DRENSE-941349 format. One record per residue: y, x, z of N, C-alpha, C in turn. Coordinates in Angstrom, 3 decimals. Last residue first. Example, Ala and Ser with C-alpha at 12.3 -4.5 7.8 and 13.67 -1.06 7.14 Angstrom:
DRENSE-941349
-2.250, 12.850, 7.080, -1.060, 13.670, 7.140, 0.030, 12.900, 7.870
-5.690, 13.190, 7.800, -4.500, 12.300, 7.800, -3.300, 13.200, 7.800
end
This chain:
DRENSE-941349
-58.330, 103.372, 20.660, -59.350, 104.683, 20.044, -60.610, 105.079, 21.114
-57.100, 100.242, 19.168, -57.334, 101.218, 20.736, -58.328, 102.455, 20.137
-56.484, 98.635, 17.249, -55.813, 100.445, 16.895, -56.226, 101.144, 18.590
-57.668, 96.818, 17.659, -58.127, 97.017, 16.378, -57.592, 98.927, 16.334
-57.302, 96.020, 19.531, -58.314, 95.886, 19.445, -58.382, 96.704, 18.478
-53.680, 95.347, 19.578, -54.393, 96.337, 20.305, -55.770, 96.605, 20.171
-53.913, 93.567, 17.307, -53.743, 95.176, 17.670, -53.990, 96.047, 17.992
-54.943, 91.477, 18.895, -55.557, 91.779, 17.580, -55.755, 93.204, 17.461
-52.915, 91.254, 20.836, -54.168, 91.102, 20.404, -55.081, 92.167, 19.588
-51.239, 90.249, 18.813, -50.682, 91.255, 19.119, -51.783, 91.639, 19.717
-52.132, 88.124, 17.578, -52.578, 89.147, 16.729, -51.595, 90.277, 17.948
-51.781, 86.270, 20.296, -53.239, 86.490, 18.945, -53.084, 87.984, 18.161
-49.484, 86.175, 20.598, -49.764, 86.929, 21.436, -51.325, 87.028, 20.822
-48.599, 84.844, 17.983, -48.038, 85.740, 18.204, -48.810, 86.587, 19.062
-50.244, 82.520, 18.521, -50.484, 82.616, 17.273, -49.856, 84.829, 17.286
-48.420, 81.474, 20.602, -50.095, 81.528, 21.027, -50.609, 82.503, 19.953
-46.609, 81.151, 19.386, -46.306, 81.328, 20.482, -47.777, 81.916, 20.979
-46.432, 78.656, 17.884, -46.550, 80.010, 17.781, -46.503, 80.850, 18.615
-47.454, 76.653, 19.733, -48.816, 77.063, 18.734, -48.091, 78.680, 17.984
-44.931, 76.533, 21.021, -46.010, 77.198, 21.788, -47.553, 77.165, 20.923
-43.570, 75.341, 19.057, -42.936, 76.634, 19.757, -44.144, 77.193, 20.223
-44.851, 72.652, 18.305, -44.596, 73.964, 17.219, -44.881, 74.815, 18.267
-44.797, 71.702, 20.799, -45.965, 72.176, 20.375, -45.823, 73.225, 19.676
-41.713, 71.183, 20.827, -42.531, 71.730, 21.942, -43.682, 72.677, 21.868
-41.953, 69.348, 18.816, -41.230, 70.518, 18.633, -42.128, 71.799, 19.670
-43.191, 67.495, 20.413, -43.515, 67.754, 18.807, -43.326, 69.647, 18.804
-41.624, 66.253, 22.055, -43.006, 66.632, 22.202, -43.544, 67.738, 21.395
-39.381, 65.439, 20.614, -39.108, 66.267, 22.182, -40.372, 67.275, 22.044
-40.561, 63.007, 19.738, -39.979, 64.487, 18.498, -39.887, 65.243, 19.357
-41.369, 61.795, 21.784, -42.541, 62.663, 20.796, -41.646, 63.783, 20.160
-38.726, 61.063, 22.750, -39.237, 61.836, 23.508, -40.518, 62.644, 22.715
-37.891, 59.651, 19.943, -37.039, 60.971, 19.948, -37.717, 61.973, 21.288
-39.273, 57.641, 20.266, -39.982, 58.633, 18.991, -39.468, 59.990, 19.511
-39.000, 55.653, 22.375, -40.597, 56.654, 22.088, -40.242, 57.740, 21.108
-36.686, 55.278, 21.649, -36.504, 56.023, 22.488, -38.365, 56.516, 22.949
-37.299, 53.370, 19.486, -36.452, 54.735, 19.199, -37.338, 56.019, 20.415
-38.479, 51.380, 21.007, -39.568, 52.388, 19.925, -38.054, 53.959, 19.814
-36.324, 49.994, 22.499, -37.447, 50.837, 22.813, -38.533, 51.592, 22.117
-34.736, 49.824, 20.088, -34.487, 50.646, 20.838, -35.381, 51.313, 21.330
-36.675, 47.412, 18.746, -36.213, 48.731, 17.937, -35.876, 50.349, 18.890
-36.858, 45.455, 20.623, -38.031, 46.123, 20.495, -38.183, 47.579, 19.415
-33.483, 45.265, 20.043, -34.162, 45.097, 21.383, -36.034, 45.908, 21.356
-34.100, 44.258, 17.331, -33.207, 45.335, 18.293, -33.659, 46.039, 19.300
-34.972, 42.797, 15.186, -36.247, 43.092, 16.426, -34.753, 44.304, 17.325
-33.048, 41.722, 13.920, -33.898, 40.702, 14.551, -34.273, 41.245, 15.674
-32.321, 44.248, 12.989, -30.882, 43.673, 13.823, -32.046, 42.467, 14.524
-34.234, 45.031, 11.677, -33.901, 45.787, 12.442, -33.158, 45.014, 13.270
-33.884, 44.084, 8.910, -35.185, 43.258, 10.415, -34.916, 44.217, 11.553
-31.674, 44.684, 8.074, -31.703, 43.203, 8.609, -32.582, 42.872, 9.631
-32.856, 47.518, 7.507, -31.591, 47.890, 8.283, -31.239, 45.768, 9.543
-34.586, 47.001, 5.621, -35.417, 47.298, 7.010, -33.971, 47.045, 7.871
-32.605, 46.151, 3.079, -33.602, 45.544, 4.163, -34.491, 46.106, 5.872
-31.781, 48.243, 2.885, -30.963, 47.217, 3.712, -31.768, 45.773, 3.936
-33.626, 50.015, 3.019, -32.791, 50.130, 3.522, -32.153, 48.964, 4.168
-34.638, 48.633, -0.265, -35.142, 48.800, 0.818, -34.177, 49.162, 1.977
-32.060, 49.309, -1.683, -32.516, 48.328, -1.288, -33.657, 47.896, -0.586
-31.398, 51.728, -1.573, -30.294, 50.995, -0.680, -30.983, 49.845, -0.401
-34.061, 53.128, -2.784, -33.912, 53.423, -1.652, -32.376, 52.361, -1.074
-33.510, 51.915, -5.748, -34.004, 51.188, -4.565, -34.450, 51.910, -3.436
-31.306, 53.163, -5.871, -30.574, 51.632, -6.083, -31.710, 50.979, -5.402
-31.592, 55.515, -5.927, -30.754, 55.408, -5.451, -30.658, 54.199, -5.394
-35.213, 56.214, -6.524, -34.170, 55.583, -6.725, -33.290, 55.624, -6.185
-37.396, 59.525, -5.757, -36.902, 58.039, -5.374, -35.487, 57.775, -6.082
-39.803, 60.655, -8.075, -38.493, 60.758, -7.204, -37.778, 59.510, -6.687
-42.899, 63.394, -8.656, -41.624, 62.310, -8.526, -40.852, 61.705, -7.961
-42.304, 65.146, -11.435, -42.164, 65.507, -10.146, -41.700, 64.683, -10.065
-43.908, 64.308, -13.451, -44.806, 64.993, -13.266, -43.809, 65.429, -11.387
-43.688, 61.520, -14.180, -44.241, 61.815, -13.562, -44.692, 63.039, -13.077
-41.547, 59.003, -11.582, -41.644, 59.970, -12.793, -42.862, 60.734, -12.544
-41.323, 56.989, -8.759, -40.887, 56.990, -10.263, -40.823, 58.859, -10.526
-42.170, 55.329, -5.617, -42.091, 57.155, -6.670, -41.900, 56.456, -8.017
-42.288, 53.135, -4.203, -40.882, 53.179, -5.183, -40.763, 54.833, -6.070
-44.854, 53.116, -3.275, -44.284, 52.580, -4.478, -43.456, 52.442, -4.915
-43.325, 54.907, -0.932, -43.995, 56.003, -1.763, -45.083, 54.421, -2.954
-41.901, 53.906, 1.096, -41.331, 54.106, 0.177, -42.333, 55.007, -1.298
-43.620, 53.657, 3.235, -43.157, 52.812, 2.820, -42.724, 52.863, 1.460
-45.262, 55.890, 5.530, -44.924, 55.846, 3.848, -44.868, 54.465, 3.099
-44.525, 55.747, 7.464, -45.073, 54.558, 7.397, -45.586, 54.840, 5.697
-42.386, 57.528, 7.620, -43.465, 57.999, 7.735, -44.654, 56.976, 7.886
-39.825, 55.819, 5.823, -40.774, 57.811, 6.114, -42.022, 57.469, 6.356
-39.125, 54.341, 7.531, -40.118, 53.868, 6.114, -40.781, 55.592, 5.701
-38.500, 56.087, 9.987, -40.008, 54.648, 9.917, -40.380, 54.817, 8.975
-36.756, 56.744, 9.157, -38.108, 58.078, 9.866, -38.844, 56.595, 9.687
-35.068, 55.349, 8.595, -34.976, 55.587, 7.606, -36.105, 56.250, 8.263
-34.797, 53.830, 11.554, -34.688, 52.927, 10.323, -36.060, 53.700, 9.051
-33.632, 56.310, 12.439, -34.873, 56.058, 13.157, -35.287, 54.494, 11.960
-31.327, 56.470, 10.947, -31.960, 57.392, 11.120, -33.329, 57.099, 11.468
-29.542, 53.704, 11.728, -30.178, 54.015, 10.197, -31.189, 55.069, 10.402
-29.317, 54.697, 14.352, -29.787, 52.914, 14.108, -30.667, 53.443, 12.316
-27.913, 57.056, 14.181, -29.182, 56.884, 15.258, -29.766, 55.556, 14.443
-25.516, 55.474, 13.893, -26.090, 56.694, 12.680, -27.567, 56.222, 13.223
-24.569, 53.289, 15.255, -24.864, 53.801, 13.843, -25.728, 54.779, 13.282
-23.462, 55.549, 17.481, -24.938, 54.446, 17.609, -25.584, 54.115, 16.535
-21.768, 56.992, 15.581, -22.775, 57.243, 16.251, -23.522, 57.146, 16.260
-20.503, 54.914, 12.550, -19.930, 55.690, 14.141, -21.284, 56.490, 14.937
-20.037, 54.598, 10.121, -19.131, 54.425, 11.327, -18.936, 54.346, 12.483
-22.548, 56.279, 8.111, -22.530, 55.289, 9.158, -21.222, 55.770, 9.790
-24.141, 57.477, 4.975, -22.727, 57.206, 5.685, -22.804, 56.127, 6.499
-26.394, 59.082, 3.676, -26.563, 58.033, 4.214, -25.057, 58.081, 5.047
-26.588, 60.793, 0.731, -26.343, 60.473, 1.711, -26.297, 59.101, 2.306
-29.629, 61.792, -0.938, -28.623, 61.432, -0.998, -28.067, 61.321, 0.831
-30.999, 65.051, -2.838, -30.762, 64.199, -1.452, -29.815, 63.210, -1.335
-31.474, 67.592, -3.818, -32.500, 66.505, -4.446, -32.508, 65.709, -2.935
-30.224, 69.986, -2.630, -30.158, 69.781, -3.861, -30.438, 68.349, -4.419
-29.756, 69.035, 1.045, -31.024, 69.821, -0.003, -30.044, 69.588, -1.169
-28.022, 68.907, 4.420, -28.314, 68.143, 2.956, -29.593, 69.262, 2.217
-30.137, 68.070, 7.662, -28.738, 69.228, 7.241, -29.348, 68.960, 5.316
-31.663, 66.058, 8.906, -30.003, 66.800, 10.000, -29.193, 67.749, 8.521
-33.214, 64.245, 6.720, -32.716, 65.395, 7.453, -31.054, 65.513, 7.839
-35.739, 61.802, 6.853, -34.325, 61.977, 6.459, -34.496, 62.996, 7.520
-37.803, 60.983, 3.420, -37.642, 61.535, 4.598, -36.392, 61.853, 4.970
-37.812, 60.629, 1.293, -37.251, 59.235, 1.864, -37.247, 59.256, 3.756
-39.906, 62.113, -0.611, -39.014, 61.381, -0.549, -38.737, 60.098, 0.944
-42.549, 63.837, -0.319, -41.953, 63.645, 1.279, -40.998, 62.380, 1.246
-43.260, 64.090, -2.897, -43.803, 62.794, -2.121, -43.740, 63.110, -0.843
-40.291, 64.607, -4.788, -41.130, 64.521, -4.255, -42.351, 63.777, -3.620
-36.730, 63.271, -4.205, -37.446, 64.115, -5.123, -38.636, 64.442, -4.076
-35.077, 62.897, -1.821, -35.107, 61.636, -2.594, -36.608, 62.485, -4.230
-34.132, 62.738, 1.672, -34.685, 63.865, 0.829, -34.868, 62.460, -0.697
-30.738, 62.414, 2.998, -32.766, 61.168, 2.471, -33.167, 62.167, 1.434
-29.177, 63.184, 5.957, -29.402, 62.990, 4.292, -30.377, 62.358, 3.887
-25.832, 61.383, 7.634, -26.960, 62.074, 7.186, -27.914, 62.313, 6.007
-23.041, 61.013, 9.425, -23.458, 61.022, 8.299, -25.005, 61.670, 8.566
-20.753, 61.310, 10.960, -21.594, 60.082, 11.154, -22.630, 60.189, 9.935
-18.222, 62.235, 8.932, -18.789, 62.942, 10.673, -20.231, 62.730, 10.508
-18.698, 62.911, 5.364, -18.022, 61.898, 6.823, -18.559, 62.857, 7.748
-18.794, 65.464, 2.687, -19.269, 64.869, 4.481, -18.909, 63.955, 5.174
-17.000, 65.451, 0.548, -16.990, 65.515, 2.001, -17.716, 64.890, 2.142
-18.571, 66.931, -2.572, -18.092, 65.858, -1.786, -18.101, 66.512, -0.138
-19.909, 69.067, -3.867, -18.573, 68.831, -3.925, -17.086, 67.700, -2.587
-21.745, 68.779, -3.710, -21.733, 69.999, -2.754, -20.200, 69.806, -2.964
-23.271, 65.480, -3.131, -22.836, 66.830, -4.157, -22.527, 67.389, -3.140
-26.183, 62.833, -3.087, -25.325, 64.077, -2.552, -24.954, 65.172, -3.517
-25.361, 59.468, -4.033, -25.897, 61.018, -3.856, -25.338, 62.111, -3.800
-24.795, 57.408, -1.049, -24.148, 58.082, -2.149, -25.418, 59.165, -2.398
-23.959, 54.216, 1.178, -25.387, 55.450, 0.284, -25.365, 55.963, -0.779
-23.107, 53.055, 4.181, -22.478, 53.906, 2.459, -23.956, 54.781, 2.257
-22.848, 50.745, 6.084, -23.489, 52.155, 5.479, -23.483, 51.958, 4.272
-22.278, 49.563, 9.470, -21.369, 50.366, 7.877, -22.590, 50.930, 7.728
-22.152, 47.171, 12.255, -22.428, 48.168, 11.116, -21.773, 49.081, 9.981
-19.726, 45.804, 13.703, -20.669, 45.321, 13.268, -20.566, 47.184, 12.265
end
């Protein structure tokens, strides 16, 4: 049985091994993170497999903007931890029902994530090459 605990992040707390973070302020609220920020929740799981499931469920909630209707605040919007727990638990219950389908989706998302990182790196390299070309052209005498 998978175990999930969601708490507000504090630097004073020890973070369990199988944990990740959820951004809770701004329009990216709900975004899962591997590293903590000042405004986040901690999702702790009992093992690596549970963490993987929870991470991708949260990723899906964030990407699909399912959490936007729960954002509150007039200047900087934020997500309440109680609302997040409720939504997360409902999504985990749905994942249990559709586990096989969910596993296929996670595999595809992992591959796409790797491709996205490679594309971003390639764009950075292309921009560096362009700068070098511009520099060489502008400083040619």
